[in-house]
N, C-alpha and C positions, 0 to 999 in steps of 0.2 A: 572530636579534636584530634590533631596530629600528635601522636605520642613518640614517633621516631621517624627520622629521615636518614637514609643511607645512600650516599652517592659514591660511585666508583668510576674512576677514569673518565671524567667529564671535564673537558677543557683543561683548566689548571688544577682541578681537584684530583688528587691521587686516590685517597679513600677518606670519606667523611662519615662519621656517625654522630647524629644529634638526637638527644632525647629531650622531649618537651613536656612542659606542664601547661595547665590551662591559664587563662588570664592574658595579660599583655606581655608579649615576648618582643624585646627590642633587639635589632641587629644593627650594628654600626661599624664603621671602619673608614679609613682614609679613602679618598677618591682613587679608583683603579684597583682597589684591594680584591675585587671579585664578587661584589654583591650581585651584579647582573648574572654571573655564572650560577650563583645559588638559585636565583629565580628561574633561570633556564632549566636547571635540573628539576626543580619542583614542577615546572611546566611540562616537562617530558613525562613525568609520572602521572599527570592528569590528561595526557593525550595530545599535548601541543605538538606542532610540527618540529621535526628535528632530524638532521641528517648526520652523515659521518664527520662533518666539520666540527661536531661537538665532542668527538672522541679525543681523548688525550693522545698526544703524539706517541707514536711507536706502539700503540695498543690496538688490539684486534676488535675490542668492543667496549662500550661504556654502559653503565646501568644506574638506574635510580629506583629506590623502593621507599614507599611511604606507608606507615602503619597508622591507622586511625581507630579510635575508640568512639562508639556512637551509642546513644540510648536505644533501648529495645524497640521503641515505637517509631524509630526513624523510617521514613518512606523508602529509603534505599533497600531495606531488607525485602520488601515485597517486590521491588523491581528485580533484585537478584534472583528471587524465586521464579519470577516470570521468565527470566532468561535461562533458567535451568542451572544456575550456579550454586555451588555449595558455599556455606559460610558458617563461621562460629559466631554465636550470639554476641553482639557488642564489638566485634573486631572485624576490620576489613583491611586488606593489604593490596595496594596498587603498585605494580612494578612494570618497568619498561626497559628494554634492552635495545641499544642501537649498535649495529654491526658495521664493520669497515666496508662491506660491499653495498652499503646503503639500505639493507633490509632492516626491518624493525619488528620486534616482538613485544606483545603486551599481555599482561597477566592480571587477573583479579583473584586473590586468594590462591595463588599458584595454579590457577586454571587459565589456559590460553584463551584469549579473547581477541577480537578485532580492536584496532586502535580507536575506531569510532565508538565502540562500546566503552572502552576505557575512558574516552573523553566524556561521554555522556554521564558516566558515574562520577568521574573525577571532578567535573565542573559543577556537579550538584552538591559536592562536599567541600570543595576548596575554591575560593574565588581570589584571583590575583588582580589587584587593581593598581595600575600605575597612573601617573598624572595624565598621560596622553594615551591611555588604553582605549582604543576605538571600540572594543567589544563591551565596554562598561557603560557608565552613565553618560558619557559624552556622545554616544551614538543613539539618536532618537528611535532607531528601529528596535532597540531593546527596552524602551520606556514602557510600552504596553505590558510586556511580561512582568516588569518590576511592579507596576501598578496592580496588576492582577494577583501577583504573589502577596502583595500587601493587603488586598481586599479579602472579604469573607464571602465570596460568591463562586467558589470553585465548581459547585454542582451546576450552577447556571451556565458557567463557561463550558463545562462538559456537554450540557444540553445543546448549546449553540453549535458546538463542533459536531455533535451527533446529528442534529437537525440539518446541518450543512452537508454532511456526508450523504444523508438520506436524499436531500434535494438534488445534489449533483449526480448521484447515482440514477435517480429517476429521470433527470434531464438527459443523461447519456442514453438511457434505455429509450426514452421518447424520441430522441434524435435518430437513433438507429431504426426504430420502428417507422418513423416518418419517412426516412430514406427508403426503407424496404417497401412501404406503401406507395411512395412516389414512383419507384421503379416498376412496381406491379401495375399501377394505374396506367402506365404507358402502354402496357400490353392488354389492358382490360377489354378494349373494343375487339381486338383480334381474338382473345379468348372467348368472348361472348358469341362472336360471329361463328367461330368454328364449332362451339358447343351447340349452337342452334342448328347448324348444318348436320351435326352428328345425331342430335336429338330427332331431327326429321328422318334421317336415314335409319336410326335405331338398329345398329348392327347386332347380330346375335353370334355368340361364340360357335365356331364350326360351320357357320352358315355358308360360307363361300365354297367349301369342299362339297357340301350336300347339293348346292345349286349346280356346281360343275358336273357332279354325277348325274343329277336329274336331266341336265341339258344333254349330256352324252346319250342317256337312255332315250330321251325324246327324239334326238336326231337319228339314232340308229333303230328306233322302235318300229317304224313303218316297214322297213325291209325285213326285219326279224319277224314281225307279225305275219307278213305275207308268206314267208318260208314255213313258219310253224303252222299256218293255216293249211298249206298244201299237204304237209305231213299229216295233219289232223284229218283232212279229207280222205287221204289214203287209208288211214287207220279205220275210218268209219265207212269206207266204200264196201260194195258187195264182195270184193276180193280182199278186203282189208283183214288185218290180223284178228281184230275183234270178231268179225263175222265168221272167219274161218274157224277160230277157236270155238265159238258157240255151236257152229254146225258139227264140228268134229266131236264135241262133247255129247251132243244128242245122238250121234251115230254110235259112239262108244257105249252109251247107256242102253241102246237097243241090243247091241251085241252082247252086253254083259248078262242079259237075261238067258242067253243060250248057255253060257258057261259062268255061273255065279261065282263072284269073288276073283275071277282071273284078271279082270281088267280094272279092278278097284284102284290099284295104285296109279294106273295111267289116268283114270278119271279124276282122281284127287289132284294130281299134278296139273292136269289141264284146267281144272277149276281154279287153282291158285293163279295160273298164268292168265286166265281170263279176268279174274278179279284185279290183278295188278295192272293189266292192260286197261281195264276200265278206270282205275285210279290215275294212270298216266294220261289217259284221254282227258279226264276231268282237270288235271293239273295244267295240261296244255291249253285247255279252254280258258282257265283262269288267267294264265300268263298272257294269252292273246287279248283277253279283256283289259288286263293291266296295261298292255302296250298301246291300247287305244288312247289318244290324247287330243285335246283341243289345240289347234295351232296357236291360239291366243296364250295358252299356258307356256309354250316355248318362248313366245315373245316376252312374256312377263319375267320368266326366268332370266332371259338374256339381258333385259333392262336392269334387273336387280344386280346381276353380276357386273354389268357395266358401271352401275352406280357405286358398288362396293369397291371395285378395282380403281375407279377414277379417284375417289376420296383417298384411297390408300396411296396412290401415286402422288397425290398432292402433298401428303404428309410423309412421304418417303418411308413407308412401312408396308408390311404385308396386310392383306385384308383381315386376317385373323387377329391382328393387333389393334383393330379399330375399337373393339370393346374397351381395351385397356386405355387407349388414347382418349376415348370419351371420359373415362373415369379420371384420367390425369387432368383434363380440362376442368372437370367438375371440382377436383381437389384444389386446383389453382384458383378457381373462382371462390370457393369456400375460404381458402387461405386469404384471399384479397378482402373478403367481407370480414373475416376474423381480424385481420390486420387493421382494418378501419375501426372496428370496435375496440381493439387494443390501444390504438392511438387515442381514442376518446377517453378510455379508462385511464391511461397514463397522464393525459392532460389534466384530468380531474385530480389524480394523486399528486401531480406536480403542484397544482394550485393549492391543495391542502397542505403539502409539505412546505411550500413557500410561506404560507400564512403562519404556520407554526414557527418556522425559522425566523421570520421577521418579528413575530411577537416576542420571541426570546431575545433577539438582537436588541430590541427596544428596551426590554428589561435589563439587559446587560449594560446598555448605555447609561441607563438611570443609575445602576449600581456603581458604574465607574465614575459618574458625576459625584455621587456621594462620597466614594472612597477618595477621589481626587481632592475634594474639599477637606477631608480628614487629614490626608497626607500633607496638603499645603499648610494646614494649621499646625501640625506637629513639627514640620521642618522649620517653619517660620519661628516657632518657639525655641528652636535650637540655635538660630542664627545670632541672637544677642550674646549668648555665652561664647560665641566665636568672634566677638567684636565686629558683628555685622548687623547692628540693630536697625540700620536704615535700608538694608537689602530685603528683597522679597522673593519668595519662590512661588511659582504657580504651575499647576498642571493644566495644560490646554488639551481639549478634546476636539479634534477637527473631523466633522462628519464627512463620511464618504457618500458618493452618489449611491442610491439604493442598489443599482445594478452591480456596484463594486463591493457590496457587503460579502463577507467571506467567513471562514471558520473562526477568525479572530474577532468578528464583530463588525460594527458599522462605523468605526472611527479610527483615526490615528491618534496616538498619545504622544505628547511632546512636553518634556519638562523645560520650563523657561524661567529666567531670573531677571530681576531688575536690581541694579546695585545702588540706585539712589532714588529718593522720592520723585515721582513724576517722570522718571526715565522709562522708556518703553521696555517691555519684556522681550527677551531674545534668547537664543540658544545658549547653553552653558559655555560652550567653547568660543562663541562669538562675543559674548558680553563680558564675561568675567576675566579678570587678570589672573596671572599664575597663582598668586596667594589667595585670591578670592575663590578661584576655581577649586582649590584644595579644600577650602572650608565648606563651600557648597556641597561638594561630594561627601565630605565627612558628615555634615549635617544629615544628608540623605541616608548615608549608611547607618548612622545611629538610629534613625527612625525605622528604616527598612529591616534592620537586624532584629527588631523586636518580633518579627514574624518570619524570619528567614529559616530555611532548613539547612543552610550552609553551615558546616561545622567549623570552618576556619576561614577567616578573612585575612588576606595578606596585602598590606599597603606598601607600595614602593615610593618613598619620599613624598607622602601625602602632605608633608609640612613644608615642601619646597616653596620658597618665596615669602615665607613669613618668619617672624622672629619676635622676641620680647614677650609682651603680654598675649599677643595673638598665638604665638607658638605654645605658650603655657595653656591657653584655652583649648588648643588642638589636643594637647596632651591629656587634658582633663576629659575631653569627649572620647578620646581613644580608650582611656581607662574605664570610662562608663560603658562604652561599647563592649569592652572585654568582659563585662559581667554577664553579657548575653551570649557571647560566642568567643572562641579562641581568636585572639588578634595577634598577628605578626606584623611588625612595622620596621621597614628599613629607613633609617632616619639620619639626618645630619644635625638635628635639633637637640641640644642638651635638655631643653625643657620637656620634650617628648620622651627622650631616653630616660629621664629621671622618674617617669611614671611607670616604668616597666616592672613587671613581677619577676622577670628574668632578663638577662642581658648577655648577648653573644657578640663577640668581637671578631670581625673578619679581617684577616691579614694576608698579605702576599709576601712570600719569601722564597729562599732557595731550599730545595729538597735536601734530605740527608746526604745524598750522593754528591751534592754540590754542583750538579749538572743541569737541573731543570728548575723552573719556577713553579711554585705550588701555592695554591690558596688554601688557607686553613680557617676553621671557624671554631672558636673556643668559648665555652661558657665561663664568664669571668665572675670572680668572687667580689666581695664587698669592696676591698681595697682597690682592686683593678678597675672596678666599675667607677670608683671615685676618680681615678686617674683618667679613664676614658672620657668621662663627662667633662673633666677639667680640660682635656685636650680639645674637646669639641667646643669649649668656650673660648680658649685662648689660641688654639692652633698647635703647631709642633712644639713650641716652647711653653711648657706648663709652669705656671707661677703659683706662689702662695695664694695670691688673690683668686686665681682660677680654681684652686682647690677649695678655698673657702666658699666660693660661689657654688661649686659643685656640692659641698656639704649642705649649703642652704637649699639647693634644689632637691636634694635627697632627704631633706628634713632631719639631718643628723645633728 
């Protein structure tokens, strides 16, 4: 419940401090006294739109602060915790500041927050309902949420929303994968053709360089082989180095016998030279053998080089890159095949997710049908007490096409009324007159409040268009509603005002400096309350009769 309201420099309000109790709080005053200003101030504190036009003349800023006391188990505490906001158990303070430059600041428990977050918290705690409030019961777009709040199937509703998120996420993934697969399939024939070509070629890393070297050796080998052969012949001829060395060694050996030991060093050196010459001759013979080739080998090497370089030119790369290119094509083909499998997998998951979603949507529809019947029964039981015993209220569920089912389920919810037996049901705002509309709304509020988490309900002239016994019935229902939640009502009806647990009088007058108009709100005592209700009964001129009537209403 709201325990205090502080308004500073908002329109005609200089500074206002109001301390409230629970129950039914009545606010009354003459037309034009500033009741709408009070509502605008409260609206600011719960995140309603408001600009610098709401700031009192000649002031730099205006502010509104509301303090509420709530039970420990209220759902707002867990929400504040999720948002990382600190709070004192049982107490929450909503504050809004509007500045002359058009900027706005919002606070929850003196912690800066966005206006959107202030609105989300504020509207969950305080509900302002005017006779033509399009955000309230008159707007069918809000009827589904009201029915769901009244029902006892929140876990099912959460399941539907979770199922819907899962389904839509999977559908998005499937759409992306199908697009990816479609694009890949356009290139599939090209990929397979090139991969087949590369498979046949079967390039090897470093192959082109080796083939080029082999080709050069083959092309130059014949000339080189002939030259080396001539050198070998000279080495092996009668006058060749090898022959000369062998002959010389034999002569040295014969001469050594004449002078033992003298020629041993020479003989050893010549032996080494002869051995190395023999090794050189052997190496030359091996090289000459290696240089021998079949002309067909050169042709094969050249064909292979031509094939490698031709494919490389086709793909605008170097021959050494063909191995990687082949792997890239293999990867693309594997990715294509994986994407196809992924599409099939996602289709299966989408099918399963859709089945689960639709199963819970159907369960939710059944729960809403049952809850709608309960709501209809309870609202219709309220109508006779409001002098509408011939009127009927009914919750209509309009099924959506299956493809239009969403996170909120599979139907639209619409509250409709019939004001006379046999008359067709229609929307509240279309069928009901001003006085009837107020009573339908009140009957709904009485029933819905039994399960609401809203701490305070504020009604702006809910009794407009009714009087006498009907106004008295409205007052009774408001008083009954005030046993479930704190109720504030701005009223012109003395029958409603007399039901209040507290009564505030709204006045407009001249400020103390005598230069500006100011709206004041005063908690009135017993005697002043009698006078105010008498004024509401008779107008500006209060008579003995109106005072007596006021006493009668107040049960004095």
